[in-house]
C-alpha positions as CSV (number, residue, x, y, z in Angstrom):
1,D,120.7,123.3,71.3
2,V,118.4,124.5,74.1
3,Q,115.6,126.6,72.8
4,L,112.9,128.5,74.5
5,Q,109.9,129.6,72.5
6,A,107.5,132.2,74.1
7,S,104.1,132.7,72.6
8,G,100.6,133.7,73.4
9,G,100.9,137.5,73.5
10,G,98.5,139.8,71.8
11,L,96.2,142.8,72.2
12,V,93.7,142.7,75.0
13,Q,91.5,145.2,76.8
14,A,92.1,146.2,80.3
15,G,90.7,143.6,82.7
16,G,91.2,140.9,80.2
17,S,93.3,137.7,80.3
18,L,95.9,135.9,78.3
19,R,97.9,132.7,78.7
20,L,101.5,132.9,77.7
21,S,103.5,129.7,76.9
22,C,107.2,129.0,77.0
23,A,108.1,125.8,75.2
24,A,111.5,124.4,76.1
25,S,113.4,121.9,74.0
26,G,116.8,120.5,73.2
27,F,118.0,119.5,76.7
28,S,118.0,116.5,79.0
29,F,119.0,118.0,82.4
30,D,116.2,118.0,85.0
31,D,117.3,120.5,87.6
32,Y,116.3,124.0,86.5
33,A,113.9,126.8,86.9
34,I,112.1,128.8,84.3
35,G,111.2,132.4,84.8
36,W,109.0,135.0,83.1
37,F,110.3,138.5,82.6
38,R,108.9,141.6,81.0
39,Q,110.2,144.8,79.5
40,A,107.9,147.7,79.0
41,P,108.9,150.5,76.5
42,G,111.5,152.7,78.0
43,K,111.8,150.6,81.2
44,E,114.2,148.1,82.5
45,R,113.5,144.4,82.3
46,E,111.6,143.0,85.3
47,G,111.4,139.5,86.6
48,I,107.8,138.5,87.5
49,S,107.4,134.8,88.0
50,W,109.4,131.6,88.4
51,I,108.8,127.9,88.7
52,S,111.1,125.0,89.7
53,S,111.2,122.1,87.3
54,S,111.6,119.4,90.0
55,D,108.9,120.2,92.5
56,G,106.9,123.0,90.9
57,T,107.6,125.6,93.6
58,T,106.6,129.0,92.4
59,Y,107.7,132.5,93.1
60,Y,106.2,135.9,92.2
61,A,107.2,139.5,92.1
62,D,105.0,141.7,94.3
63,S,103.9,143.6,91.2
64,V,102.0,140.6,89.8
65,A,101.2,138.4,92.8
66,G,97.5,137.5,92.9
67,R,97.0,138.3,89.2
68,F,99.5,136.1,87.4
69,T,99.8,132.3,87.8
70,I,102.7,130.3,86.6
71,S,102.4,126.6,85.9
72,S,104.1,123.8,84.0
73,D,103.3,120.7,82.0
74,N,106.5,118.7,82.3
75,A,105.3,116.2,79.7
76,K,105.2,119.0,77.2
77,N,108.3,120.8,78.6
78,T,106.1,123.9,78.6
79,V,105.7,126.6,81.3
80,Y,102.6,128.8,81.2
81,L,101.9,132.2,82.6
82,Q,98.2,132.9,83.1
83,V,97.8,136.7,83.2
84,N,94.5,138.0,84.5
85,S,93.1,141.4,85.3
86,L,95.4,143.0,82.9
87,K,96.2,146.7,83.2
88,P,97.7,149.1,80.6
89,E,100.9,149.1,82.6
90,D,101.3,145.4,82.0
91,T,102.0,146.2,78.3
92,A,105.5,144.8,77.6
93,V,107.4,142.2,75.8
94,Y,107.3,139.1,77.9
95,Y,110.3,136.7,77.9
96,C,111.0,133.4,79.4
97,A,114.4,132.2,80.6
98,L,115.9,129.0,82.0
99,L,118.3,128.8,84.9
100,R,120.2,125.5,85.3
101,D,121.0,123.8,88.6
102,F,118.3,125.6,90.5
103,H,118.2,123.1,93.5
104,K,121.9,122.1,93.2
105,L,123.0,125.7,93.8
106,G,120.3,126.3,96.4
107,Y,118.8,129.4,94.9
108,G,115.3,129.0,96.4
109,G,113.5,132.3,96.9
110,S,116.6,134.3,96.0
111,I,115.7,133.6,92.4
112,I,113.5,136.7,92.6
113,N,116.6,138.9,92.8
114,L,119.1,137.0,90.7
115,P,120.9,139.0,88.1
116,F,119.6,138.3,84.6
117,A,123.1,137.5,83.4
118,L,123.0,134.2,85.5
119,Y,120.3,132.8,83.3
120,D,121.5,130.2,80.9
121,Y,119.0,130.5,78.1
122,W,116.5,133.1,76.9
123,G,113.5,133.0,74.6
124,Q,112.7,135.6,72.0
125,G,109.8,137.3,73.7
126,T,106.1,137.8,73.0
127,L,104.3,141.2,73.0
128,V,101.4,141.9,75.3
129,T,99.5,145.1,74.7
130,V,96.8,146.1,77.0
131,S,94.4,148.8,75.9
132,S,92.5,151.1,78.3
């Protein structure tokens, strides 16, 4: 079974940094993208960053561009999200999700606006709390 395990959240002061990890396992397909999403208390889930498995192309939502960096270690099947200059409004549960056939279906930059229902697998989330 495909599993995504998100980790690395915690309590951090404003201006601080964290590195979130999304460990993927249980599959052999190689055309996919992994995205990071977050949901703050009382707010809708928001997509924030994505990376293609095959060529490492990255995408960012405007809300985090310049502060967050997504990367991957294919040997470990792990995607990272380096979150810097954290603000109290970044407080949320952060999730990772996998979208199959990213290149085959030609998503490209449209992944930023894809409905969440199209994602094939979701991790359980890791809580990031930013204190002011």
